[in-house]
PLY file of the C-alpha trace (Angstrom):
ply
format ascii 1.0
element vertex 195
property float x
property float y
property float z
element edge 194
property int vertex1
property int vertex2
end_header
-45.52 20.11 -5.34
-43.46 17.35 -6.97
-43.74 16.98 -10.74
-44.33 13.23 -11.24
-43.83 13.51 -14.99
-40.33 14.95 -14.70
-37.48 12.63 -15.53
-35.71 11.53 -12.30
-32.15 12.63 -11.68
-29.47 9.95 -11.76
-25.96 9.94 -10.39
-24.64 9.43 -13.91
-25.79 12.95 -14.76
-23.40 14.31 -12.15
-20.40 12.19 -13.13
-18.63 15.28 -14.51
-19.57 17.47 -11.54
-16.63 18.80 -9.59
-15.91 21.38 -6.94
-13.46 24.18 -7.68
-9.90 23.38 -6.69
-7.17 26.00 -6.49
-4.33 25.54 -8.97
-1.78 25.09 -6.17
-3.93 22.44 -4.51
-4.43 20.60 -7.80
-0.67 20.74 -8.38
-0.09 19.30 -4.91
-2.52 16.42 -5.51
-1.06 15.69 -8.95
2.45 15.75 -7.46
1.35 13.30 -4.76
-0.10 11.03 -7.46
3.22 11.00 -9.33
5.13 10.48 -6.07
2.92 7.52 -5.11
3.58 5.81 -8.45
7.31 6.56 -8.24
7.55 5.04 -4.76
5.49 2.04 -5.90
7.97 1.41 -8.72
11.08 2.06 -6.62
10.19 -0.16 -3.65
10.74 -3.53 -5.38
13.82 -2.19 -7.18
15.31 -0.92 -3.91
14.76 -4.29 -2.27
16.51 -6.13 -5.10
19.36 -3.62 -5.04
19.70 -4.02 -1.26
20.03 -7.79 -1.48
22.42 -7.48 -4.44
24.98 -4.99 -3.16
24.91 -5.14 0.65
27.80 -6.91 2.36
26.96 -10.36 3.79
27.97 -9.41 7.34
25.69 -6.36 7.21
22.83 -8.54 5.97
23.28 -10.99 8.84
23.46 -8.14 11.35
20.35 -6.41 9.95
18.31 -9.59 10.25
19.50 -10.25 13.78
21.06 -13.67 13.26
24.26 -14.70 15.00
27.24 -14.73 12.60
28.13 -18.33 13.49
24.72 -19.56 12.26
25.35 -18.59 8.69
28.30 -20.18 6.97
27.89 -17.67 4.14
25.28 -15.92 2.10
25.60 -17.07 -1.47
23.86 -16.06 -4.63
21.02 -18.52 -4.03
20.43 -17.05 -0.56
20.43 -13.52 -1.95
18.00 -14.36 -4.77
15.65 -16.17 -2.39
15.81 -13.37 0.18
15.21 -10.75 -2.50
12.22 -12.69 -3.82
10.71 -13.05 -0.34
11.24 -9.37 0.42
9.83 -8.23 -2.93
6.71 -10.31 -2.26
6.26 -8.49 1.06
6.42 -5.03 -0.55
4.30 -5.77 -3.62
0.96 -5.23 -1.79
2.18 -1.81 -0.66
3.29 -0.97 -4.21
-0.13 -1.98 -5.53
-1.82 0.15 -2.87
0.32 3.15 -3.81
-0.61 2.76 -7.49
-4.28 2.69 -6.51
-3.76 5.76 -4.28
-2.77 7.64 -7.45
-6.39 7.38 -8.66
-7.61 8.96 -5.42
-5.19 11.89 -5.73
-6.17 12.48 -9.36
-9.85 12.59 -8.41
-9.02 15.06 -5.62
-7.04 17.22 -8.06
-10.04 17.26 -10.40
-12.35 18.39 -7.59
-14.17 15.09 -7.18
-13.36 14.00 -3.60
-16.36 11.67 -3.41
-16.08 10.09 -6.86
-16.47 6.32 -6.80
-13.09 5.82 -8.51
-11.31 7.96 -5.91
-13.00 6.25 -2.98
-12.15 2.85 -4.47
-8.52 3.96 -4.87
-8.36 5.01 -1.23
-9.96 1.75 -0.12
-7.51 -0.27 -2.24
-4.61 1.70 -0.75
-5.80 0.74 2.74
-6.07 -2.88 1.59
-2.53 -2.79 0.20
-1.13 -1.35 3.43
-3.01 -3.97 5.45
-1.66 -6.80 3.29
1.85 -5.35 3.58
1.49 -5.18 7.37
0.47 -8.85 7.42
3.18 -9.84 4.94
5.98 -8.17 6.91
6.14 -10.61 9.86
5.39 -13.59 7.60
8.13 -12.49 5.19
10.60 -12.06 8.03
9.89 -15.57 9.27
10.40 -17.01 5.78
13.53 -14.91 5.34
15.17 -16.18 8.52
14.22 -19.74 7.66
15.60 -19.43 4.12
18.87 -17.83 5.24
19.52 -20.34 8.01
18.51 -23.38 5.92
22.14 -24.42 5.29
23.21 -23.78 8.90
24.92 -26.59 10.80
22.63 -29.19 12.43
20.65 -27.76 15.30
21.37 -24.17 14.26
18.46 -23.51 11.91
16.38 -20.57 13.00
12.68 -19.88 13.01
11.84 -16.35 14.14
8.76 -14.17 14.23
9.05 -10.40 14.32
6.18 -8.14 15.22
7.40 -4.64 15.85
5.88 -1.23 16.44
6.32 -0.33 12.74
4.04 -3.19 11.73
1.44 -2.28 14.34
1.50 1.39 13.33
1.17 0.39 9.68
-1.87 -1.74 10.52
-3.40 1.10 12.57
-2.78 3.52 9.70
-4.45 1.12 7.27
-7.47 0.83 9.56
-7.70 4.63 9.75
-7.53 5.03 5.98
-10.08 2.25 5.52
-12.40 4.07 7.94
-11.98 7.29 5.95
-12.75 5.41 2.74
-15.86 3.94 4.32
-17.00 7.39 5.49
-16.35 8.88 2.05
-18.31 6.08 0.40
-21.28 6.69 2.71
-21.07 10.44 2.06
-21.11 9.77 -1.69
-24.25 7.64 -1.32
-25.95 10.38 0.72
-24.92 13.00 -1.85
-26.32 10.82 -4.63
-29.61 10.41 -2.77
-29.81 14.15 -2.10
-29.16 14.93 -5.77
-32.31 13.02 -6.67
-34.54 15.61 -4.94
-35.74 18.54 -7.01
0 1
1 2
2 3
3 4
4 5
5 6
6 7
7 8
8 9
9 10
10 11
11 12
12 13
13 14
14 15
15 16
16 17
17 18
18 19
19 20
20 21
21 22
22 23
23 24
24 25
25 26
26 27
27 28
28 29
29 30
30 31
31 32
32 33
33 34
34 35
35 36
36 37
37 38
38 39
39 40
40 41
41 42
42 43
43 44
44 45
45 46
46 47
47 48
48 49
49 50
50 51
51 52
52 53
53 54
54 55
55 56
56 57
57 58
58 59
59 60
60 61
61 62
62 63
63 64
64 65
65 66
66 67
67 68
68 69
69 70
70 71
71 72
72 73
73 74
74 75
75 76
76 77
77 78
78 79
79 80
80 81
81 82
82 83
83 84
84 85
85 86
86 87
87 88
88 89
89 90
90 91
91 92
92 93
93 94
94 95
95 96
96 97
97 98
98 99
99 100
100 101
101 102
102 103
103 104
104 105
105 106
106 107
107 108
108 109
109 110
110 111
111 112
112 113
113 114
114 115
115 116
116 117
117 118
118 119
119 120
120 121
121 122
122 123
123 124
124 125
125 126
126 127
127 128
128 129
129 130
130 131
131 132
132 133
133 134
134 135
135 136
136 137
137 138
138 139
139 140
140 141
141 142
142 143
143 144
144 145
145 146
146 147
147 148
148 149
149 150
150 151
151 152
152 153
153 154
154 155
155 156
156 157
157 158
158 159
159 160
160 161
161 162
162 163
163 164
164 165
165 166
166 167
167 168
168 169
169 170
170 171
171 172
172 173
173 174
174 175
175 176
176 177
177 178
178 179
179 180
180 181
181 182
182 183
183 184
184 185
185 186
186 187
187 188
188 189
189 190
190 191
191 192
192 193
193 194
């Protein structure tokens, strides 16, 4: 028989609930959280460093432009290219920072905590935005670098490669996992309300 005078259970009462996690597993998740933040911080710095120190001929070759199109890559070209490239990696950096929250919740034994699920969902969003930004950024990059080319030599290129498609597929998979975890958390919350 159900006691109708008993105070109902609420999800807030179980906010501190966690499952036991082995010390090695918690260390792994905490290490992954630190690694995600480190990569998030290093990505934009690596891009700026690349555009600062790489030889102009190597830059032209890596982009796929013919050497006769570019009369030279000056400081303005490098700054513009670095800015465009940083803007394409920023969504991924944001997603990695949000993934940190998910790993911390896992390390604390709360795999279905709302914060962790939101972190996983935001990571998938960041990867998706980075996958969209990659071809757009490449197009802007080629246009910016060939802007001072001789008449009739300006380039407009679009690049969609297997890396971008795999990144988008990965983001869709992670988003699906986040959706499943969110639904499982709702079911667990509903089940916790029964006495």
